[in-house]
C-alpha positions as CSV (number, residue, x, y, z in Angstrom):
1,X,49.5,81.0,62.5
2,X,51.6,84.0,63.4
3,X,52.6,85.1,66.9
4,X,50.5,88.3,66.4
5,X,47.4,86.2,66.4
6,X,47.0,85.1,70.1
7,X,46.2,87.2,73.2
8,X,46.2,85.6,76.6
9,X,43.6,86.7,79.2
10,X,44.5,85.7,82.8
11,X,42.1,86.6,85.6
12,X,43.5,86.8,89.1
13,X,42.3,87.5,92.7
14,X,44.5,87.3,95.8
15,X,46.7,84.5,94.6
16,X,50.0,86.2,93.9
17,X,52.3,83.1,94.3
18,X,50.2,81.1,92.0
19,X,49.8,84.0,89.5
20,X,53.6,84.2,89.3
21,X,53.9,80.5,88.5
22,X,51.3,80.8,85.7
23,X,52.9,83.9,84.2
24,X,56.3,82.1,84.2
25,X,54.9,79.2,82.4
26,X,53.4,81.5,79.8
27,X,56.7,83.1,79.1
28,X,58.1,79.7,78.2
29,X,55.5,78.6,75.8
30,X,56.9,77.1,72.6
31,X,54.4,79.3,70.7
32,X,54.6,82.8,72.2
33,X,51.4,84.9,72.3
34,X,51.5,88.5,71.2
35,X,50.2,89.9,74.4
36,X,49.4,88.7,78.0
37,X,46.6,90.7,79.6
38,X,46.3,90.2,83.4
39,X,42.9,91.3,84.8
40,X,43.4,91.9,88.5
41,X,40.1,91.6,90.2
42,X,40.7,94.0,93.2
43,X,43.4,91.8,94.9
44,X,44.5,92.9,98.3
45,X,47.5,90.6,98.7
46,X,50.1,92.8,96.9
47,X,49.2,91.6,93.4
48,X,48.7,95.1,92.0
49,X,52.0,96.3,93.5
50,X,54.0,93.4,92.0
51,X,52.3,93.7,88.6
52,X,53.3,97.4,88.5
53,X,56.9,96.3,88.5
54,X,56.5,94.0,85.5
55,X,56.8,95.1,81.9
56,X,56.0,91.8,80.1
57,X,52.3,92.1,80.7
58,X,49.4,94.4,80.1
59,X,47.6,94.9,83.4
60,X,44.0,95.9,84.0
61,X,43.1,96.7,87.6
62,X,39.4,96.7,88.5
63,X,37.1,96.1,91.4
64,X,36.3,92.5,92.1
65,X,33.6,91.4,89.6
66,X,34.2,87.7,90.0
67,X,35.6,85.4,87.4
68,X,32.8,86.3,85.0
69,X,33.4,90.0,85.2
70,X,37.2,89.5,84.9
71,X,36.8,87.5,81.7
72,X,34.3,90.0,80.3
73,X,36.8,92.8,80.8
74,X,39.7,90.7,79.4
75,X,38.0,89.3,76.4
76,X,36.6,92.6,75.4
77,X,40.0,94.3,75.7
78,X,41.6,91.6,73.5
79,X,38.8,91.7,71.0
80,X,38.9,95.5,70.7
81,X,42.7,95.3,70.2
82,X,42.4,93.0,67.3
83,X,43.2,89.6,68.7
84,X,42.7,86.7,66.2
85,X,42.6,84.1,69.0
86,X,42.0,84.6,72.7
87,X,43.4,82.1,75.3
88,X,41.6,82.4,78.7
89,X,42.8,81.0,82.0
90,X,42.6,81.4,85.8
91,X,45.5,81.9,88.1
92,X,45.5,78.3,89.4
93,X,46.3,76.4,86.1
94,X,49.8,76.0,84.6
95,X,50.0,75.1,80.9
96,X,52.7,72.7,79.7
97,X,55.3,74.4,77.5
98,X,53.7,73.2,74.3
99,X,50.1,73.6,75.4
100,X,49.3,76.6,73.2
101,X,51.2,75.2,70.2
102,X,49.3,72.0,70.3
103,X,45.9,73.7,70.6
104,X,46.8,75.9,67.6
105,X,47.5,72.8,65.6
106,X,43.8,71.9,65.8
107,X,42.2,75.2,64.7
108,X,41.1,73.6,61.4
109,X,38.6,71.4,63.3
110,X,37.5,73.8,66.0
111,X,37.3,77.4,66.8
112,X,36.8,76.8,70.5
113,X,39.5,74.4,71.9
114,X,40.3,73.2,75.4
115,X,43.3,71.5,76.9
116,X,43.2,68.4,79.2
117,X,43.3,69.3,82.9
118,X,45.4,67.2,85.2
119,X,44.9,67.4,89.0
120,X,47.8,67.5,91.4
121,X,47.3,63.8,92.2
122,X,47.6,62.9,88.5
123,X,43.9,62.4,87.8
124,X,42.2,63.9,84.8
125,X,39.5,66.5,85.5
126,X,36.0,65.7,84.0
127,X,36.3,66.8,80.4
128,X,33.2,65.4,78.8
129,X,30.1,67.2,80.0
130,X,27.0,68.2,78.0
131,X,24.4,70.8,78.8
132,X,20.8,70.0,78.1
133,X,18.8,73.2,77.5
134,X,15.5,71.3,77.9
135,X,15.9,71.1,81.7
136,X,19.2,72.9,82.4
137,X,20.9,69.7,83.5
138,X,24.5,68.7,82.8
139,X,25.3,65.1,81.8
140,X,28.8,63.9,82.7
141,X,30.2,61.1,80.5
142,X,33.1,60.5,83.0
143,X,35.9,61.0,80.4
144,X,34.8,58.0,78.3
145,X,36.5,59.4,75.2
146,X,39.8,60.0,77.0
147,X,39.6,56.5,78.6
148,X,39.0,54.9,75.2
149,X,42.2,56.6,73.9
150,X,40.8,59.4,71.8
151,X,43.0,62.4,71.3
152,X,40.2,64.8,70.3
153,X,36.6,64.8,71.4
154,X,33.7,67.3,71.5
155,X,31.3,68.6,74.1
156,X,28.9,71.6,74.3
157,X,30.2,73.2,77.5
158,X,33.3,75.4,78.1
159,X,35.9,76.1,80.7
160,X,37.8,79.3,81.1
161,X,40.8,77.3,82.4
162,X,42.4,77.3,79.0
163,X,39.7,77.9,76.4
164,X,41.2,79.1,73.1
165,X,38.5,80.8,71.1
166,X,38.6,82.7,67.7
167,X,37.5,86.3,67.2
168,X,34.9,85.1,64.7
169,X,33.1,83.1,67.4
170,X,33.4,85.9,70.0
171,X,31.9,88.2,67.4
172,X,28.9,85.9,67.2
173,X,28.3,85.0,70.9
174,X,29.5,88.3,72.5
175,X,31.6,88.6,75.6
176,X,31.3,86.5,78.8
177,X,28.2,87.4,80.9
178,X,29.4,89.2,84.0
179,X,26.0,88.8,85.7
180,X,27.2,85.3,86.7
181,X,30.0,86.7,88.9
182,X,31.1,83.1,89.7
183,X,30.0,79.7,88.4
184,X,28.3,78.5,85.2
185,X,29.7,81.5,83.1
186,X,32.2,79.4,81.2
187,X,29.7,76.4,80.9
188,X,27.3,78.7,79.1
189,X,30.0,80.4,77.0
190,X,31.1,77.0,75.6
191,X,27.5,76.2,75.0
192,X,27.0,79.4,73.0
193,X,30.2,78.8,71.1
194,X,29.1,75.2,70.1
195,X,26.3,76.6,68.0
196,X,28.9,78.1,65.7
197,X,31.8,75.6,65.9
198,X,32.9,72.3,67.4
199,X,33.7,72.8,71.0
200,X,36.6,70.5,71.5
201,X,39.1,69.0,74.0
202,X,42.6,68.2,72.8
203,X,44.2,65.5,75.0
204,X,47.8,66.2,74.1
205,X,47.5,69.9,75.2
206,X,47.9,69.7,79.0
207,X,47.2,72.2,81.8
208,X,48.1,71.3,85.4
209,X,46.0,72.4,88.3
210,X,47.9,74.0,91.1
211,X,47.3,72.8,94.7
212,X,45.5,76.0,95.8
213,X,44.5,76.2,99.4
214,X,40.9,77.1,99.7
215,X,39.3,78.6,102.8
216,X,36.5,76.6,104.5
217,X,34.1,79.4,103.5
218,X,34.8,78.9,99.8
219,X,32.5,75.9,99.7
220,X,29.6,78.0,100.8
221,X,30.4,80.7,98.3
222,X,30.3,78.2,95.4
223,X,27.1,76.6,96.8
224,X,25.4,80.0,96.6
225,X,26.5,81.0,93.1
226,X,26.0,77.5,91.7
227,X,22.3,77.6,92.6
228,X,21.6,81.4,92.4
229,X,22.8,81.4,88.8
230,X,20.4,78.7,87.6
231,X,18.0,81.5,86.5
232,X,20.7,82.6,84.0
233,X,20.9,79.1,82.7
234,X,17.1,79.2,82.3
235,X,17.3,82.5,80.4
236,X,19.8,81.1,77.9
237,X,18.0,77.8,77.5
238,X,14.7,79.5,76.9
239,X,16.1,81.2,73.9
240,X,17.1,77.8,72.4
241,X,14.3,75.4,73.4
242,X,11.0,77.2,73.7
243,X,7.8,76.1,75.5
244,X,9.5,74.3,78.4
245,X,9.8,77.0,80.9
246,X,7.5,75.3,83.4
247,X,9.3,72.0,83.0
248,X,12.7,73.7,83.6
249,X,11.5,75.4,86.7
250,X,10.2,72.2,88.2
251,X,13.5,70.4,87.4
252,X,15.4,73.3,89.0
253,X,13.3,73.2,92.1
254,X,14.2,69.5,92.4
255,X,17.9,70.4,92.2
256,X,17.4,72.6,95.2
257,X,15.6,69.9,97.1
258,X,18.3,67.4,96.2
259,X,21.1,69.8,97.4
260,X,19.3,70.2,100.7
261,X,19.2,66.4,101.0
262,X,23.0,66.3,100.3
263,X,23.7,68.9,102.9
264,X,22.1,66.7,105.6
265,X,23.3,63.3,104.4
266,X,26.8,64.0,103.1
267,X,29.9,65.7,104.6
268,X,30.4,68.5,102.1
269,X,29.6,71.2,104.6
270,X,30.9,71.1,108.2
271,X,28.2,73.7,109.3
272,X,25.0,72.2,108.0
273,X,22.7,74.9,109.3
274,X,24.8,77.6,107.6
275,X,24.7,75.6,104.3
276,X,20.9,75.4,104.5
277,X,20.6,79.1,105.1
278,X,22.9,79.9,102.2
279,X,20.9,77.5,99.9
280,X,17.6,79.2,100.9
281,X,19.2,82.6,100.1
282,X,20.4,81.2,96.8
283,X,16.9,80.1,96.0
284,X,15.4,83.4,97.0
285,X,17.9,85.3,94.8
286,X,17.3,82.8,92.0
287,X,13.6,83.6,92.1
288,X,14.4,87.4,92.2
289,X,16.9,87.0,89.3
290,X,19.8,88.6,91.0
291,X,23.1,89.0,89.2
292,X,26.6,90.1,90.1
293,X,28.1,90.0,93.5
294,X,25.3,89.3,95.9
295,X,26.9,87.0,98.5
296,X,29.4,88.2,101.2
């Protein structure tokens, strides 16, 4: 593998101090990528101004199109410029110095590789999740492979917090779907990739989550997009497992009902009436098949 082979795509939005940490970590990778492309999703915190003073990165400034739109732009740019491998990440994960080098050591077994994610408290993020296109559910195996000591395991979902993917797979599955805006876009991208290669997790390649402060309103934003985007999961699943559209819709309606139950019984949302209103909006927009930025 030559250094000319790898392009990094880093999507950022209003997190300049964190972005600077991630970029610093990328400059100290033991395997240096050919190019680092930063997609600035319309940040208003001085990110664009700071990036304009840097010469180590290629910067693409665009209106906020969510993580999905940012990765669409970045992956397309890298692919069009001839990248052999594309390493994707958000602005709140810091790779260990040898993270990329270790991932590249496993390209003979997989063309869609992921690092292990470690939270600020030292716990390992859930890294073994499987998407079922029959009902659009996701099964979590609670890191059973990691807990049993495995160094490599497979799944059929993806994460843009460190996914390393080959140009051959991108050519087959296309670019990330910007209709998602936020949520489920990387899950589906990994699922599409697994049809053409093993989608893997490499335990010795480590990314560390930064302790990003999230506003109280962010929980409502993610609630909305997580449920609105279920129609997109349906669309992709219908192309894989035909004849189950009615079953999928019934299962998805049950997901909405279960989330409404959680809103009232659990403490995830301080303002329960607001959460219920947002869930109903998500269901309405799910039924209308809305995409892009539809929640303010």
